[in-house]
Structure formats: structure tokens, C-alpha cells
C-alpha positions in Angstrom: 6.9 5.6 -25.9 3.6 7.3 -26.2 0.6 6.1 -24.6 -3.1 7.5 -25.1 -5.0 6.0 -21.7 -8.9 6.2 -22.5 -11.3 6.5 -19.9 -14.6 7.3 -19.1 -16.6 5.8 -16.6 -16.3 5.4 -12.7 -14.5 2.1 -12.4 -12.0 3.2 -15.4 -10.7 6.3 -13.1 -10.0 4.1 -10.2 -8.1 1.1 -12.6 -6.2 4.0 -14.5 -5.0 5.8 -11.2 -3.4 2.6 -10.2 -1.7 2.2 -13.6 -1.0 5.7 -14.6 0.7 6.1 -11.2 3.3 3.4 -12.4 3.8 4.9 -16.1 4.1 8.1 -15.4 7.0 7.4 -12.7 8.8 5.8 -15.7 10.6 8.9 -17.6 10.7 7.0 -21.0 7.1 7.1 -21.1 4.8 10.0 -22.0 0.9 9.1 -21.1 -1.8 11.3 -22.6 -5.2 10.9 -20.6 -8.4 11.0 -22.5 -11.8 11.3 -21.1 -14.6 10.8 -23.0 -17.3 12.2 -20.6 -19.3 9.1 -20.4 -19.7 9.7 -16.8 -19.7 13.5 -16.5 -21.6 14.0 -13.1 -19.3 15.9 -10.0 -20.1 12.7 -8.2 -19.3 10.2 -10.9 -16.1 11.9 -12.5 -14.6 14.8 -10.9 -14.1 13.7 -7.3 -12.3 10.6 -8.5 -9.8 12.9 -10.2 -9.3 15.1 -6.8 -9.4 12.3 -4.4 -7.1 9.5 -6.4 -4.9 12.0 -7.7 -5.5 11.5 -11.2 -3.7 13.9 -13.4 -6.5 16.1 -15.2 -7.3 14.8 -18.5 -5.4 16.4 -21.7 -8.6 15.7 -23.5 -12.3 15.8 -22.5 -14.9 14.9 -24.9 -17.9 16.0 -23.0 -20.1 13.2 -24.7 -22.5 13.0 -21.8 -25.5 10.4 -21.8 -27.3 9.2 -25.1 -28.2 5.8 -26.4 -25.5 3.2 -26.8 -25.5 4.2 -30.8 -25.2 7.8 -30.2 -22.8 7.9 -27.3 -20.5 5.4 -29.0 -20.7 7.3 -32.4 -19.9 10.8 -30.8 -16.7 8.7 -28.9 -15.5 7.3 -32.1 -15.4 11.0 -33.8 -13.8 12.4 -30.9 -11.5 9.9 -30.0 -10.2 9.5 -33.8 -9.4 13.0 -34.0 -7.2 13.0 -30.7 -5.1 9.6 -31.8 -4.4 11.2 -35.6 -3.1 14.1 -33.6 -1.1 12.5 -31.1 0.2 9.4 -33.1 0.8 7.2 -30.0 2.3 3.9 -29.9 -0.4 2.0 -27.5 -3.8 3.2 -27.0 -4.8 2.0 -23.4 -8.5 0.8 -22.8 -10.2 -0.4 -19.6 -12.9 -2.7 -18.7 -16.2 -3.1 -20.6 -17.9 0.3 -21.1 -18.9 2.0 -24.4 -15.5 4.0 -23.7 -13.7 0.9 -24.2 -15.6 0.0 -27.2 -15.3 3.1 -28.9 -11.5 3.4 -28.0 -10.7 0.2 -29.0 -12.4 0.2 -32.4 -11.1 4.0 -33.1 -7.2 2.8 -32.4 -8.0 -0.4 -34.3 -9.5 1.2 -37.4 -6.0 3.3 -37.5 -3.9 0.8 -37.3 -2.6 1.9 -33.5 -1.8 -1.1 -31.3 -4.7 -1.5 -28.8 -4.0 -3.0 -25.1 -7.0 -4.1 -23.2 -7.0 -4.0 -19.5 -9.3 -6.3 -17.7 -9.7 -8.5 -20.8 -11.2 -11.9 -21.1 -14.1 -11.6 -18.6 -17.4 -13.2 -19.8 -20.7 -13.5 -18.2 -22.1 -15.7 -21.3 -25.2 -13.4 -21.4 -25.2 -11.0 -24.6 -28.3 -9.1 -23.3 -25.8 -7.2 -21.3 -24.3 -4.5 -23.3 -21.1 -5.0 -21.4 -20.6 -8.7 -22.6 -20.8 -7.3 -26.3 -18.2 -4.5 -25.5 -15.9 -6.9 -23.8 -16.1 -9.7 -26.6 -15.7 -7.1 -29.5 -12.7 -5.1 -27.4 -10.9 -8.3 -27.2 -11.2 -9.5 -30.9 -9.8 -6.1 -32.1 -6.9 -5.7 -29.4 -3.2 -6.6 -29.9 -2.5 -7.4 -26.4 -5.0 -8.5 -23.6 -4.1 -8.2 -19.9 -6.5 -11.0 -18.1 -6.9 -10.1 -14.4 -7.6 -13.9 -13.4 -6.9 -17.4 -15.0 -10.6 -17.9 -15.5 -10.1 -14.8 -18.0 -6.9 -16.5 -19.5 -8.8 -19.6 -20.1 -11.8 -18.0 -21.8 -9.5 -15.9 -24.2 -7.6 -19.3 -25.0 -10.7 -20.8 -25.8 -11.4 -18.0 -28.0 -8.1 -18.5 -30.0 -6.4 -15.2 -28.5 -3.8 -17.1 -26.0 -0.9 -15.8 -28.3 -1.5 -12.0 -27.5 -2.9 -13.0 -23.6 -1.0 -11.9 -20.5 -1.9 -13.0 -16.9 -1.3 -9.4 -15.2 -3.5 -9.8 -12.3 -6.3 -7.4 -11.4 -5.3 -3.6 -11.0 -8.6 -3.3 -8.9 -6.4 -5.7 -6.1 -3.6 -3.3 -6.5 -5.7 -0.2 -6.0 -7.5 -2.0 -2.9 -4.3 -2.6 -1.2 -2.8 0.9 -1.9 -5.7 2.8 -1.1 -6.8 0.6 2.1 -3.7 1.9 3.7 -4.7 5.5 2.9 -8.0 5.1 4.9 -6.5 3.7 7.6 -4.2 6.2 8.3 -7.1 8.6 8.6 -10.4 6.7 8.9 -12.2 9.8 9.9 -11.5 11.6 7.0 -13.4 9.1 4.6 -16.6 8.5 6.8 -20.1 9.4 5.4 -22.5 11.6 7.2 -25.7 10.0 8.0 -25.0 6.7 7.7 -26.3 4.4 10.6 -23.7 2.4 13.1 -24.5 -1.1 11.6 -25.6 -1.3 8.0 -25.7 -3.5 4.7 -24.3 -1.5 1.9 -26.2 -1.9 -1.3 -25.8 -0.7 -5.1 -27.9 -1.1 -8.1 -27.1 0.4 -11.4 -27.2 -2.4 -14.2 -29.9 -1.8 -17.0 -31.1 -5.4 -16.6 -32.2 -4.2 -12.8 -32.9 -0.2 -13.3 -34.9 -0.5 -16.6 -37.0 -3.7 -15.3 -39.8 -2.7 -13.3 -40.3 -6.1 -11.9 -36.7 -6.8 -10.8 -36.6 -3.4 -9.2 -39.8 -4.0 -7.4 -38.3 -7.6 -6.1 -35.0 -5.9 -5.0 -36.9 -3.3 -2.7 -39.5 -5.8 -1.8 -36.3 -7.9 -0.2 -34.9 -4.8 1.1 -38.0 -4.0 3.2 -38.0 -7.9 4.7 -34.6 -8.1 5.7 -35.0 -6.1 8.9 -31.6 -4.1 8.8 -30.6 -0.6 7.8 -29.4 -0.3 4.2 -27.4 2.1 3.1 -27.7 2.8 -0.8 -25.7 5.4 -2.9 -27.6 6.0 -5.9 -27.2 7.2 -9.5 -29.2 10.1 -10.4 -30.9 8.3 -13.2 -31.6 5.3 -11.0 -33.3 7.6 -8.1 -35.6 9.3 -10.7 -36.6 6.0 -11.8 -37.3 5.0 -8.3 -39.5 8.3 -7.5 -41.7 7.7 -10.3 -42.3 4.0 -9.7 -40.9 2.5 -6.5 -42.1 2.8 -3.0 -38.6 2.9 -0.8 -38.6 0.9 2.3 -38.2 3.1 5.6 -35.0 1.2 6.3 -33.2 1.9 3.0 -31.4 5.1 3.4 -30.5 6.3 -0.2 -27.4 8.7 -0.4 -26.0 10.6 -3.5 -22.9 8.7 -4.7 -19.9 9.1 -3.0 -16.0 9.0 -4.1 -14.0 5.7 -4.3 -12.4 6.2 -1.0 -15.9 7.0 0.8 -17.1 4.0 -0.9 -14.5 1.7 0.4 -14.7 3.0 3.9 -18.6 2.3 3.7 -17.6 -1.4 2.4 -14.9 -1.8 5.0 -17.6 -0.8 7.5 -20.5 -2.8 6.2 -22.0 -6.3 7.6 -22.7 -7.3 4.1 -22.8 -6.0 0.6 -25.8 -6.3 -2.0 -25.0 -5.3 -5.2 -25.4 -5.8 -9.1 -21.9 -4.2 -9.7 -19.2 -6.3 -11.0 -16.5 -3.9 -9.5 -17.8 -4.0 -5.9 -18.1 -7.8 -5.9 -14.7 -7.8 -5.9 -13.9 -5.1 -3.8 -16.1 -6.8 -1.0 -14.1 -9.7 -1.6 -10.5 -8.1 -1.3 -11.8 -6.5 1.9 -13.3 -9.5 3.6 -17.1 -8.7 3.1 -19.4 -11.3 1.9 -21.5 -10.0 -1.1 -25.3 -10.8 -2.5 -24.8 -10.5 -6.0 -28.5 -9.0 -7.8 -27.9 -10.7 -10.9 -28.1 -14.5 -12.2 -24.4 -14.7 -12.9 -20.9 -13.2 -12.2 -18.0 -12.5 -14.3 -15.8 -13.0 -11.1 -16.3 -16.7 -10.2 -13.3 -16.6 -7.8 -15.3 -14.8 -5.4 -17.9 -17.3 -5.1 -15.6 -19.7 -3.4 -16.7 -20.4 0.5 -19.9 -18.4 -0.4 -18.0 -15.0 -0.2 -20.2 -14.2 -3.0 -23.8 -15.3 -3.2 -25.8 -15.2 -6.6 -29.4 -14.4 -5.9 -30.9 -12.7 -8.9 -33.9 -10.4 -7.7 -35.4 -13.2 -6.1 -36.5 -11.7 -2.7 -36.6 -15.3 -1.1 -33.0 -15.9 -2.0 -31.8 -12.5 -1.2 -33.3 -13.0 2.3 -31.9 -16.3 3.0 -28.7 -15.0 1.8 -28.4 -12.3 4.1 -29.8 -14.6 7.0 -26.9 -17.1 6.3 -24.1 -17.6 8.5 -20.9 -15.6 7.4 -18.2 -17.1 6.1 -15.1 -17.8 8.0 -12.1 -18.6 6.1 -10.8 -16.4 3.5 -9.4 -18.1 0.4 -6.1 -16.5 -1.1 -7.4 -14.1 -3.9 -7.0 -15.4 -7.4 -6.0 -11.9 -8.8 -2.6 -11.6 -8.9 0.1 -10.2 -6.6 -1.0 -6.8 -6.1 1.8 -5.6 -8.8 -0.3 -5.6 -11.9 0.4 -2.3 -12.9 4.2 -2.8 -13.1 3.8 -6.3 -14.9 1.3 -4.2 -17.7 4.2 -1.6 -18.2 6.8 -4.0 -18.5 4.9 -5.7 -21.1 3.9 -2.6 -22.9 7.4 -1.9 -23.0 8.7 -5.2 -24.2 10.8 -5.7 -21.4 
């Protein structure tokens, strides 16, 4: 069997590392890795391939940045050429990025079966480009791997139960696997210049970075928290900040870090503040309370017992959440058994 795996953005590298490790251990499967180049910066791409021991891509489209239409169009052209050449049995796509949509659409047009890992997520907010990507990708895929029972329910309501498989979440597999790496040699994954006690924050979604009012309110909240905040920042967001926002003195902006460093930062943080979907889950898996700087979440399982608190960009709600008591009891994660990658491969092989 031949599988073309399509990735292009930071979260997809982590997911693919987990699944590809299982795929490549099976001699009956030949995997071809295609990197669209959606994330191309050294700190957003290359470092992940090195530190997670992901095989180098067989193809790299180097599409770079651009509008949604330009970026997706360039990906479609390049992916189609690769699929026509390789003629795979399956095309594997991850998550909800433009790379996901382009990979699924190119394969579907060529009548090549598409499997979507992390299917069925819904924020029910179509202003998010990720939501549009999820819905379209699920509709044109042939096999949907749902990370949670909530995702299974969403897909069933949409009439897609027959092609849906509850696999569990490959990110849960990943956290369990790489946490052991970190614990064996924690000093190796420390980030220089980080205070001893801190909140960890990330901001990257367009609804926040492209909205001056939201961004202003987030940093107003940060200034009121009275705690040191470590903020790994995408170059694009840093440029926006420099032109429009005064960064409080308690906020320590650092360059984006690799996955293992980010996991170590999360493990050592007192709390996490983020608009990232992936980091909400990782905080939950690692037993860290998360304050979500959005008005909704796809990962409702993390809301139990206040492990995840949705505040949007309201400074008062953010301050109240950070000042509240930490949860004491940890609910059993509803994200599978940590062996999702094996379930996915068995299903693809028809076992």
C-alpha cells in the first residue's frame, strides 16, 4: 500500500510524527511525505523535523505565505502533480489548515481516497477559516478519524456516520510519547531566559492578531495579572505588535520554540493562556489549567472541572480566571487510549 501524507503547518508536523512512526514500522506500507511549505520559517518548520525525527519530506512545495486563495491555489497545483505521479492508495490529511483543504480537494478531484485525521471538530463559528476547512474536508473525505466522541456525534448529525471511525486523538499519543523523552533529560529542553515562575501564553489566530481591539484587550489583561508571562510569538504577530501595541513589562516575548521545548514550557508553567486549539489539549493532557482567549472551543472535553475556561478577550474575565483556584481533580481524558496511530493504520489497511 502507498500513502501520501500531506502536512504544511506546525501542528501537523507533530501529528504526522506520531502516525508516520507507526506507518513506517509496517513493511507493507510505503509512505510519501509531502510538505506544502505553508509554515516555512526555521522555527516553525525545520526544527520540528529535526527534533521529532520526522523523515525529510519527499516533496516540498515551498508555497510560503499569501492570501487564503493564493496559498490554497498554489498548493492545489503542486499537490495534484505529486498525486498524479505517485498514484497512492490513500491520501492522508490532518487538522484544519489550508494544506488540509488543498490536499483533500486535490485527491478527491483525482478520485484518490482521502482519510482525514482529526475529523468532526466544530466550533460552529464560520468566521474562522479553520471551521470552513474542517467542514469541506470532512464532506469530501472517504474515511474520517474522529479524536473524541463529541466529534463522532458531530459527524453522525451530518450524515457521515458510515465513514467515521473513533480513533482517539493522535496528539494524546504524542504527548504521552514525548513527555517520556523530556523527563529523561529535562535540562536539554529548557528555554533560556525564562523566569522561574510564569504563565505561558500564545496568540496566533487571525480573530485576535488581526483585530486591534482584541489584541489591545489581551495585553491590557496581561498587564493587570501581576505575574510574569512567557509569550513565544510568531514573527507575523510580533510585527503587528511592534506597530500598534505597547507590550507590558511583565510579558517576556521569545521566538517560537520547537515542540519539545514548548511541551517543557507547558509542564513548568503555572497556567496557560492561549487561542490555540492544540495547546488547549496539551495543557489538559499535562494537567495544566488553560484560559482560552476565544469565545468558543472545539475541545469541550477540556472544560470539565474548569481545566479549560473560556474568556474571549475580556480583560475582566481573563483576570478573574487567572486569579481563581486551580482545579484539584483530573478527569480521565476522553481522547482515546494513547494508541490512536495504530488504530488509524489498521483501518487504512482494512484489518
